N, CA, C and O atoms as a Maestro MAE file, in Angstrom:
{
 s_m_m2io_version
 :::
 2.0.0
}

f_m_ct {
 s_m_title
 :::
 protein
 m_atom[252] {
  # First column is atom index #
  i_m_mmod_type
  r_m_x_coord
  r_m_y_coord
  r_m_z_coord
  i_m_residue_number
  s_m_chain_name
  s_m_pdb_residue_name
  s_m_pdb_atom_name
  i_m_atomic_number
  :::
  1 25 5.849 -16.499 7.856 1 A "MET " " N  " 7
  2 3 6.406 -15.171 7.925 1 A "MET " " CA " 6
  3 2 6.152 -14.615 9.323 1 A "MET " " C  " 6
  4 15 5.032 -14.665 9.830 1 A "MET " " O  " 8
  5 25 7.185 -14.097 9.925 2 A "VAL " " N  " 7
  6 3 7.080 -13.529 11.256 2 A "VAL " " CA " 6
  7 2 6.955 -12.017 11.116 2 A "VAL " " C  " 6
  8 15 7.811 -11.361 10.521 2 A "VAL " " O  " 8
  9 25 5.878 -11.478 11.672 3 A "LEU " " N  " 7
  10 3 5.664 -10.039 11.612 3 A "LEU " " CA " 6
  11 2 6.275 -9.371 12.829 3 A "LEU " " C  " 6
  12 15 6.227 -9.904 13.937 3 A "LEU " " O  " 8
  13 25 6.852 -8.193 12.609 4 A "ARG " " N  " 7
  14 3 7.322 -7.412 13.745 4 A "ARG " " CA " 6
  15 2 6.114 -6.972 14.560 4 A "ARG " " C  " 6
  16 15 5.020 -6.811 14.018 4 A "ARG " " O  " 8
  17 25 6.308 -6.779 15.847 5 A "SER " " N  " 7
  18 3 5.194 -6.490 16.750 5 A "SER " " CA " 6
  19 2 4.423 -5.233 16.345 5 A "SER " " C  " 6
  20 15 3.197 -5.210 16.445 5 A "SER " " O  " 8
  21 25 5.113 -4.199 15.896 6 A "GLU " " N  " 7
  22 3 4.432 -2.964 15.499 6 A "GLU " " CA " 6
  23 2 3.522 -3.201 14.296 6 A "GLU " " C  " 6
  24 15 2.383 -2.735 14.276 6 A "GLU " " O  " 8
  25 25 4.017 -3.915 13.308 7 A "ARG " " N  " 7
  26 3 3.214 -4.204 12.122 7 A "ARG " " CA " 6
  27 2 2.044 -5.121 12.477 7 A "ARG " " C  " 6
  28 15 0.938 -4.949 11.965 7 A "ARG " " O  " 8
  29 25 2.288 -6.081 13.341 8 A "TRP " " N  " 7
  30 3 1.236 -7.000 13.747 8 A "TRP " " CA " 6
  31 2 0.114 -6.247 14.452 8 A "TRP " " C  " 6
  32 15 -1.064 -6.523 14.223 8 A "TRP " " O  " 8
  33 25 0.482 -5.291 15.314 9 A "LEU " " N  " 7
  34 3 -0.524 -4.500 16.019 9 A "LEU " " CA " 6
  35 2 -1.343 -3.658 15.049 9 A "LEU " " C  " 6
  36 15 -2.555 -3.521 15.219 9 A "LEU " " O  " 8
  37 25 -0.690 -3.088 14.025 10 A "LYS " " N  " 7
  38 3 -1.420 -2.316 13.016 10 A "LYS " " CA " 6
  39 2 -2.408 -3.210 12.265 10 A "LYS " " C  " 6
  40 15 -3.556 -2.834 12.029 10 A "LYS " " O  " 8
  41 25 -1.940 -4.382 11.902 11 A "LEU " " N  " 7
  42 3 -2.786 -5.333 11.186 11 A "LEU " " CA " 6
  43 2 -4.012 -5.696 12.012 11 A "LEU " " C  " 6
  44 15 -5.131 -5.698 11.499 11 A "LEU " " O  " 8
  45 25 -3.804 -6.002 13.289 12 A "ARG " " N  " 7
  46 3 -4.918 -6.362 14.169 12 A "ARG " " CA " 6
  47 2 -5.892 -5.193 14.328 12 A "ARG " " C  " 6
  48 15 -7.106 -5.393 14.360 12 A "ARG " " O  " 8
  49 25 -5.354 -3.969 14.429 13 A "ARG " " N  " 7
  50 3 -6.217 -2.798 14.597 13 A "ARG " " CA " 6
  51 2 -7.070 -2.572 13.362 13 A "ARG " " C  " 6
  52 15 -8.267 -2.305 13.470 13 A "ARG " " O  " 8
  53 25 -6.452 -2.680 12.178 14 A "VAL " " N  " 7
  54 3 -7.191 -2.503 10.923 14 A "VAL " " CA " 6
  55 2 -8.314 -3.532 10.830 14 A "VAL " " C  " 6
  56 15 -9.447 -3.189 10.496 14 A "VAL " " O  " 8
  57 25 -8.006 -4.770 11.120 15 A "ARG " " N  " 7
  58 3 -9.028 -5.818 11.043 15 A "ARG " " CA " 6
  59 2 -10.137 -5.610 12.070 15 A "ARG " " C  " 6
  60 15 -11.307 -5.861 11.781 15 A "ARG " " O  " 8
  61 25 -9.771 -5.148 13.275 16 A "ALA " " N  " 7
  62 3 -10.776 -4.901 14.310 16 A "ALA " " CA " 6
  63 2 -11.697 -3.753 13.900 16 A "ALA " " C  " 6
  64 15 -12.910 -3.834 14.097 16 A "ALA " " O  " 8
  65 25 -11.136 -2.689 13.334 17 A "LEU " " N  " 7
  66 3 -11.955 -1.565 12.884 17 A "LEU " " CA " 6
  67 2 -12.898 -1.990 11.766 17 A "LEU " " C  " 6
  68 15 -14.045 -1.547 11.709 17 A "LEU " " O  " 8
  69 25 -12.409 -2.852 10.877 18 A "HIS " " N  " 7
  70 3 -13.237 -3.340 9.782 18 A "HIS " " CA " 6
  71 2 -14.380 -4.202 10.319 18 A "HIS " " C  " 6
  72 15 -15.520 -4.081 9.871 18 A "HIS " " O  " 8
  73 25 -14.072 -5.057 11.263 19 A "GLU " " N  " 7
  74 3 -15.104 -5.906 11.864 19 A "GLU " " CA " 6
  75 2 -16.135 -5.076 12.627 19 A "GLU " " C  " 6
  76 15 -17.284 -5.489 12.780 19 A "GLU " " O  " 8
  77 25 -15.712 -3.890 13.108 20 A "ALA " " N  " 7
  78 3 -16.629 -3.001 13.820 20 A "ALA " " CA " 6
  79 2 -17.538 -2.237 12.859 20 A "ALA " " C  " 6
  80 15 -18.446 -1.522 13.284 20 A "ALA " " O  " 8
  81 25 -17.283 -2.399 11.559 21 A "GLY " " N  " 7
  82 3 -18.162 -1.798 10.568 21 A "GLY " " CA " 6
  83 2 -17.644 -0.540 9.908 21 A "GLY " " C  " 6
  84 15 -18.374 0.096 9.148 21 A "GLY " " O  " 8
  85 25 -16.389 -0.155 10.178 22 A "LEU " " N  " 7
  86 3 -15.836 1.037 9.543 22 A "LEU " " CA " 6
  87 2 -15.496 0.750 8.089 22 A "LEU " " C  " 6
  88 15 -15.106 -0.360 7.728 22 A "LEU " " O  " 8
  89 25 -15.656 1.782 7.262 23 A "SER " " N  " 7
  90 3 -15.333 1.652 5.844 23 A "SER " " CA " 6
  91 2 -13.825 1.799 5.653 23 A "SER " " C  " 6
  92 15 -13.104 2.166 6.581 23 A "SER " " O  " 8
  93 25 -13.366 1.513 4.456 24 A "LEU " " N  " 7
  94 3 -11.955 1.639 4.121 24 A "LEU " " CA " 6
  95 2 -11.481 3.071 4.363 24 A "LEU " " C  " 6
  96 15 -10.420 3.282 4.951 24 A "LEU " " O  " 8
  97 25 -12.259 4.051 3.914 25 A "SER " " N  " 7
  98 3 -11.894 5.457 4.100 25 A "SER " " CA " 6
  99 2 -11.830 5.836 5.568 25 A "SER " " C  " 6
  100 15 -10.928 6.564 5.981 25 A "SER " " O  " 8
  101 25 -12.768 5.354 6.354 26 A "GLN " " N  " 7
  102 3 -12.763 5.652 7.778 26 A "GLN " " CA " 6
  103 2 -11.558 5.030 8.473 26 A "GLN " " C  " 6
  104 15 -10.969 5.636 9.368 26 A "GLN " " O  " 8
  105 25 -11.195 3.830 8.062 27 A "ILE " " N  " 7
  106 3 -10.032 3.165 8.651 27 A "ILE " " CA " 6
  107 2 -8.754 3.926 8.316 27 A "ILE " " C  " 6
  108 15 -7.884 4.075 9.173 27 A "ILE " " O  " 8
  109 25 -8.629 4.410 7.075 28 A "THR " " N  " 7
  110 3 -7.425 5.156 6.696 28 A "THR " " CA " 6
  111 2 -7.317 6.449 7.500 28 A "THR " " C  " 6
  112 15 -6.219 6.822 7.915 28 A "THR " " O  " 8
  113 25 -8.417 7.128 7.724 29 A "ARG " " N  " 7
  114 3 -8.393 8.348 8.533 29 A "ARG " " CA " 6
  115 2 -8.043 8.041 9.985 29 A "ARG " " C  " 6
  116 15 -7.282 8.777 10.613 29 A "ARG " " O  " 8
  117 25 -8.592 6.969 10.509 30 A "GLU " " N  " 7
  118 3 -8.374 6.600 11.912 30 A "GLU " " CA " 6
  119 2 -6.933 6.162 12.177 30 A "GLU " " C  " 6
  120 15 -6.356 6.513 13.206 30 A "GLU " " O  " 8
  121 25 -6.355 5.401 11.254 31 A "THR " " N  " 7
  122 3 -5.024 4.830 11.477 31 A "THR " " CA " 6
  123 2 -3.889 5.650 10.879 31 A "THR " " C  " 6
  124 15 -2.748 5.555 11.331 31 A "THR " " O  " 8
  125 25 -4.196 6.453 9.866 32 A "GLY " " N  " 7
  126 3 -3.145 7.205 9.189 32 A "GLY " " CA " 6
  127 2 -2.396 6.385 8.154 32 A "GLY " " C  " 6
  128 15 -1.392 6.843 7.607 32 A "GLY " " O  " 8
  129 25 -2.872 5.180 7.881 33 A "LEU " " N  " 7
  130 3 -2.246 4.315 6.884 33 A "LEU " " CA " 6
  131 2 -2.770 4.656 5.489 33 A "LEU " " C  " 6
  132 15 -3.850 5.231 5.349 33 A "LEU " " O  " 8
  133 25 -2.014 4.306 4.480 34 A "ASP " " N  " 7
  134 3 -2.427 4.495 3.100 34 A "ASP " " CA " 6
  135 2 -3.562 3.538 2.759 34 A "ASP " " C  " 6
  136 15 -3.660 2.451 3.330 34 A "ASP " " O  " 8
  137 25 -4.421 3.947 1.821 35 A "ARG " " N  " 7
  138 3 -5.561 3.106 1.412 35 A "ARG " " CA " 6
  139 2 -5.095 1.747 0.902 35 A "ARG " " C  " 6
  140 15 -5.720 0.726 1.191 35 A "ARG " " O  " 8
  141 25 -4.001 1.730 0.146 36 A "LYS " " N  " 7
  142 3 -3.508 0.465 -0.389 36 A "LYS " " CA " 6
  143 2 -3.033 -0.467 0.727 36 A "LYS " " C  " 6
  144 15 -3.212 -1.683 0.645 36 A "LYS " " O  " 8
  145 25 -2.428 0.107 1.768 37 A "THR " " N  " 7
  146 3 -1.969 -0.699 2.891 37 A "THR " " CA " 6
  147 2 -3.155 -1.302 3.627 37 A "THR " " C  " 6
  148 15 -3.139 -2.481 3.981 37 A "THR " " O  " 8
  149 25 -4.182 -0.493 3.856 38 A "VAL " " N  " 7
  150 3 -5.381 -0.990 4.535 38 A "VAL " " CA " 6
  151 2 -6.033 -2.084 3.701 38 A "VAL " " C  " 6
  152 15 -6.447 -3.113 4.236 38 A "VAL " " O  " 8
  153 25 -6.124 -1.867 2.399 39 A "ARG " " N  " 7
  154 3 -6.721 -2.864 1.514 39 A "ARG " " CA " 6
  155 2 -5.919 -4.166 1.567 39 A "ARG " " C  " 6
  156 15 -6.496 -5.253 1.594 39 A "ARG " " O  " 8
  157 25 -4.576 -4.052 1.582 40 A "LYS " " N  " 7
  158 3 -3.713 -5.231 1.650 40 A "LYS " " CA " 6
  159 2 -3.926 -5.984 2.956 40 A "LYS " " C  " 6
  160 15 -4.023 -7.211 2.953 40 A "LYS " " O  " 8
  161 25 -4.000 -5.263 4.071 41 A "TYR " " N  " 7
  162 3 -4.204 -5.907 5.360 41 A "TYR " " CA " 6
  163 2 -5.549 -6.632 5.402 41 A "TYR " " C  " 6
  164 15 -5.648 -7.736 5.937 41 A "TYR " " O  " 8
  165 25 -6.575 -6.011 4.841 42 A "LEU " " N  " 7
  166 3 -7.895 -6.627 4.867 42 A "LEU " " CA " 6
  167 2 -7.981 -7.824 3.921 42 A "LEU " " C  " 6
  168 15 -8.742 -8.759 4.168 42 A "LEU " " O  " 8
  169 25 -7.210 -7.794 2.851 43 A "ALA " " N  " 7
  170 3 -7.206 -8.906 1.902 43 A "ALA " " CA " 6
  171 2 -6.375 -10.079 2.418 43 A "ALA " " C  " 6
  172 15 -6.489 -11.193 1.907 43 A "ALA " " O  " 8
  173 25 -5.551 -9.837 3.415 44 A "GLY " " N  " 7
  174 3 -4.730 -10.904 3.975 44 A "GLY " " CA " 6
  175 2 -3.504 -11.205 3.142 44 A "GLY " " C  " 6
  176 15 -2.932 -12.290 3.246 44 A "GLY " " O  " 8
  177 25 -3.095 -10.260 2.321 45 A "GLU " " N  " 7
  178 3 -1.917 -10.477 1.492 45 A "GLU " " CA " 6
  179 2 -0.665 -10.466 2.348 45 A "GLU " " C  " 6
  180 15 -0.588 -9.770 3.360 45 A "GLU " " O  " 8
  181 25 0.299 -11.238 1.927 46 A "GLN " " N  " 7
  182 3 1.588 -11.252 2.586 46 A "GLN " " CA " 6
  183 2 2.649 -11.006 1.521 46 A "GLN " " C  " 6
  184 15 2.477 -11.342 0.350 46 A "GLN " " O  " 8
  185 25 3.725 -10.422 1.957 47 A "ARG " " N  " 7
  186 3 4.825 -10.204 1.012 47 A "ARG " " CA " 6
  187 2 5.405 -11.547 0.606 47 A "ARG " " C  " 6
  188 15 5.473 -12.491 1.394 47 A "ARG " " O  " 8
  189 25 5.814 -11.598 -0.634 48 A "ARG " " N  " 7
  190 3 6.455 -12.812 -1.129 48 A "ARG " " CA " 6
  191 2 7.923 -12.506 -1.334 48 A "ARG " " C  " 6
  192 15 8.288 -11.612 -2.097 48 A "ARG " " O  " 8
  193 25 8.741 -13.246 -0.654 49 A "HIS " " N  " 7
  194 3 10.178 -13.042 -0.772 49 A "HIS " " CA " 6
  195 2 10.751 -14.095 -1.703 49 A "HIS " " C  " 6
  196 15 10.498 -15.291 -1.555 49 A "HIS " " O  " 8
  197 25 11.521 -13.624 -2.657 50 A "ARG " " N  " 7
  198 3 12.206 -14.546 -3.559 50 A "ARG " " CA " 6
  199 2 13.622 -14.719 -3.062 50 A "ARG " " C  " 6
  200 15 14.294 -13.747 -2.718 50 A "ARG " " O  " 8
  201 25 14.066 -15.936 -3.024 51 A "ARG " " N  " 7
  202 3 15.411 -16.203 -2.534 51 A "ARG " " CA " 6
  203 2 16.480 -15.889 -3.568 51 A "ARG " " C  " 6
  204 15 17.589 -15.486 -3.219 51 A "ARG " " O  " 8
  205 25 16.154 -16.071 -4.816 52 A "SER " " N  " 7
  206 3 17.144 -15.806 -5.853 52 A "SER " " CA " 6
  207 2 16.430 -15.300 -7.100 52 A "SER " " C  " 6
  208 15 15.201 -15.258 -7.155 52 A "SER " " O  " 8
  209 25 17.197 -14.927 -8.070 53 A "GLY " " N  " 7
  210 3 16.628 -14.357 -9.272 53 A "GLY " " CA " 6
  211 2 16.171 -15.371 -10.303 53 A "GLY " " C  " 6
  212 15 15.735 -14.977 -11.384 53 A "GLY " " O  " 8
  213 25 16.255 -16.656 -10.012 54 A "HIS " " N  " 7
  214 3 15.838 -17.639 -11.004 54 A "HIS " " CA " 6
  215 2 14.521 -18.287 -10.586 54 A "HIS " " C  " 6
  216 15 14.154 -18.289 -9.411 54 A "HIS " " O  " 8
  217 25 13.842 -18.819 -11.548 55 A "ARG " " N  " 7
  218 3 12.570 -19.489 -11.287 55 A "ARG " " CA " 6
  219 2 12.805 -20.872 -10.702 55 A "ARG " " C  " 6
  220 15 13.830 -21.505 -10.958 55 A "ARG " " O  " 8
  221 25 11.862 -21.321 -9.930 56 A "VAL " " N  " 7
  222 3 11.961 -22.659 -9.354 56 A "VAL " " CA " 6
  223 2 11.862 -23.677 -10.476 56 A "VAL " " C  " 6
  224 15 10.976 -23.589 -11.327 56 A "VAL " " O  " 8
  225 25 12.754 -24.625 -10.479 57 A "GLY " " N  " 7
  226 3 12.742 -25.668 -11.490 57 A "GLY " " CA " 6
  227 2 13.488 -25.304 -12.763 57 A "GLY " " C  " 6
  228 15 13.636 -26.135 -13.659 57 A "GLY " " O  " 8
  229 25 13.951 -24.085 -12.845 58 A "MET " " N  " 7
  230 3 14.691 -23.651 -14.032 58 A "MET " " CA " 6
  231 2 16.181 -23.624 -13.701 58 A "MET " " C  " 6
  232 15 16.563 -23.143 -12.635 58 A "MET " " O  " 8
  233 25 17.011 -24.121 -14.578 59 A "PRO " " N  " 7
  234 3 18.451 -24.080 -14.309 59 A "PRO " " CA " 6
  235 2 18.963 -22.650 -14.367 59 A "PRO " " C  " 6
  236 15 18.457 -21.822 -15.126 59 A "PRO " " O  " 8
  237 25 19.965 -22.377 -13.560 60 A "ARG " " N  " 7
  238 3 20.567 -21.049 -13.570 60 A "ARG " " CA " 6
  239 2 21.397 -20.858 -14.828 60 A "ARG " " C  " 6
  240 15 22.037 -21.788 -15.319 60 A "ARG " " O  " 8
  241 25 21.375 -19.655 -15.330 61 A "ARG " " N  " 7
  242 3 22.175 -19.339 -16.514 61 A "ARG " " CA " 6
  243 2 23.585 -18.979 -16.074 61 A "ARG " " C  " 6
  244 15 23.777 -18.139 -15.195 61 A "ARG " " O  " 8
  245 25 24.541 -19.602 -16.675 62 A "ARG " " N  " 7
  246 3 25.945 -19.315 -16.379 62 A "ARG " " CA " 6
  247 2 26.516 -18.432 -17.468 62 A "ARG " " C  " 6
  248 15 26.319 -18.688 -18.655 62 A "ARG " " O  " 8
  249 25 27.205 -17.421 -17.074 63 A "CYS " " N  " 7
  250 3 27.824 -16.503 -18.062 63 A "CYS " " CA " 6
  251 2 29.255 -16.843 -18.292 63 A "CYS " " C  " 6
  252 15 29.927 -16.182 -19.084 63 A "CYS " " O  " 8
  :::
 }
 m_bond[251] {
  # First column is bond index #
  i_m_from
  i_m_to
  i_m_order
  :::
  1 1 2 1
  2 2 3 1
  3 3 4 2
  4 3 5 1
  5 5 6 1
  6 6 7 1
  7 7 8 2
  8 7 9 1
  9 9 10 1
  10 10 11 1
  11 11 12 2
  12 11 13 1
  13 13 14 1
  14 14 15 1
  15 15 16 2
  16 15 17 1
  17 17 18 1
  18 18 19 1
  19 19 20 2
  20 19 21 1
  21 21 22 1
  22 22 23 1
  23 23 24 2
  24 23 25 1
  25 25 26 1
  26 26 27 1
  27 27 28 2
  28 27 29 1
  29 29 30 1
  30 30 31 1
  31 31 32 2
  32 31 33 1
  33 33 34 1
  34 34 35 1
  35 35 36 2
  36 35 37 1
  37 37 38 1
  38 38 39 1
  39 39 40 2
  40 39 41 1
  41 41 42 1
  42 42 43 1
  43 43 44 2
  44 43 45 1
  45 45 46 1
  46 46 47 1
  47 47 48 2
  48 47 49 1
  49 49 50 1
  50 50 51 1
  51 51 52 2
  52 51 53 1
  53 53 54 1
  54 54 55 1
  55 55 56 2
  56 55 57 1
  57 57 58 1
  58 58 59 1
  59 59 60 2
  60 59 61 1
  61 61 62 1
  62 62 63 1
  63 63 64 2
  64 63 65 1
  65 65 66 1
  66 66 67 1
  67 67 68 2
  68 67 69 1
  69 69 70 1
  70 70 71 1
  71 71 72 2
  72 71 73 1
  73 73 74 1
  74 74 75 1
  75 75 76 2
  76 75 77 1
  77 77 78 1
  78 78 79 1
  79 79 80 2
  80 79 81 1
  81 81 82 1
  82 82 83 1
  83 83 84 2
  84 83 85 1
  85 85 86 1
  86 86 87 1
  87 87 88 2
  88 87 89 1
  89 89 90 1
  90 90 91 1
  91 91 92 2
  92 91 93 1
  93 93 94 1
  94 94 95 1
  95 95 96 2
  96 95 97 1
  97 97 98 1
  98 98 99 1
  99 99 100 2
  100 99 101 1
  101 101 102 1
  102 102 103 1
  103 103 104 2
  104 103 105 1
  105 105 106 1
  106 106 107 1
  107 107 108 2
  108 107 109 1
  109 109 110 1
  110 110 111 1
  111 111 112 2
  112 111 113 1
  113 113 114 1
  114 114 115 1
  115 115 116 2
  116 115 117 1
  117 117 118 1
  118 118 119 1
  119 119 120 2
  120 119 121 1
  121 121 122 1
  122 122 123 1
  123 123 124 2
  124 123 125 1
  125 125 126 1
  126 126 127 1
  127 127 128 2
  128 127 129 1
  129 129 130 1
  130 130 131 1
  131 131 132 2
  132 131 133 1
  133 133 134 1
  134 134 135 1
  135 135 136 2
  136 135 137 1
  137 137 138 1
  138 138 139 1
  139 139 140 2
  140 139 141 1
  141 141 142 1
  142 142 143 1
  143 143 144 2
  144 143 145 1
  145 145 146 1
  146 146 147 1
  147 147 148 2
  148 147 149 1
  149 149 150 1
  150 150 151 1
  151 151 152 2
  152 151 153 1
  153 153 154 1
  154 154 155 1
  155 155 156 2
  156 155 157 1
  157 157 158 1
  158 158 159 1
  159 159 160 2
  160 159 161 1
  161 161 162 1
  162 162 163 1
  163 163 164 2
  164 163 165 1
  165 165 166 1
  166 166 167 1
  167 167 168 2
  168 167 169 1
  169 169 170 1
  170 170 171 1
  171 171 172 2
  172 171 173 1
  173 173 174 1
  174 174 175 1
  175 175 176 2
  176 175 177 1
  177 177 178 1
  178 178 179 1
  179 179 180 2
  180 179 181 1
  181 181 182 1
  182 182 183 1
  183 183 184 2
  184 183 185 1
  185 185 186 1
  186 186 187 1
  187 187 188 2
  188 187 189 1
  189 189 190 1
  190 190 191 1
  191 191 192 2
  192 191 193 1
  193 193 194 1
  194 194 195 1
  195 195 196 2
  196 195 197 1
  197 197 198 1
  198 198 199 1
  199 199 200 2
  200 199 201 1
  201 201 202 1
  202 202 203 1
  203 203 204 2
  204 203 205 1
  205 205 206 1
  206 206 207 1
  207 207 208 2
  208 207 209 1
  209 209 210 1
  210 210 211 1
  211 211 212 2
  212 211 213 1
  213 213 214 1
  214 214 215 1
  215 215 216 2
  216 215 217 1
  217 217 218 1
  218 218 219 1
  219 219 220 2
  220 219 221 1
  221 221 222 1
  222 222 223 1
  223 223 224 2
  224 223 225 1
  225 225 226 1
  226 226 227 1
  227 227 228 2
  228 227 229 1
  229 229 230 1
  230 230 231 1
  231 231 232 2
  232 231 233 1
  233 233 234 1
  234 234 235 1
  235 235 236 2
  236 235 237 1
  237 237 238 1
  238 238 239 1
  239 239 240 2
  240 239 241 1
  241 241 242 1
  242 242 243 1
  243 243 244 2
  244 243 245 1
  245 245 246 1
  246 246 247 1
  247 247 248 2
  248 247 249 1
  249 249 250 1
  250 250 251 1
  251 251 252 2
  :::
 }
}
């Protein structure tokens, strides 16, 4: 997954603040990001994109 430069910079800043010892609440105040976003960045989660509405390995339903 390729991150846009602005999002990548936010991610790096959040991680740097965390490594510097700031708490989740302090990071949210410093960056202005939502707590859930900060938690996601620190957990290393990435968005999962689905290409289609069917499951892998399952045949598509024809109407």
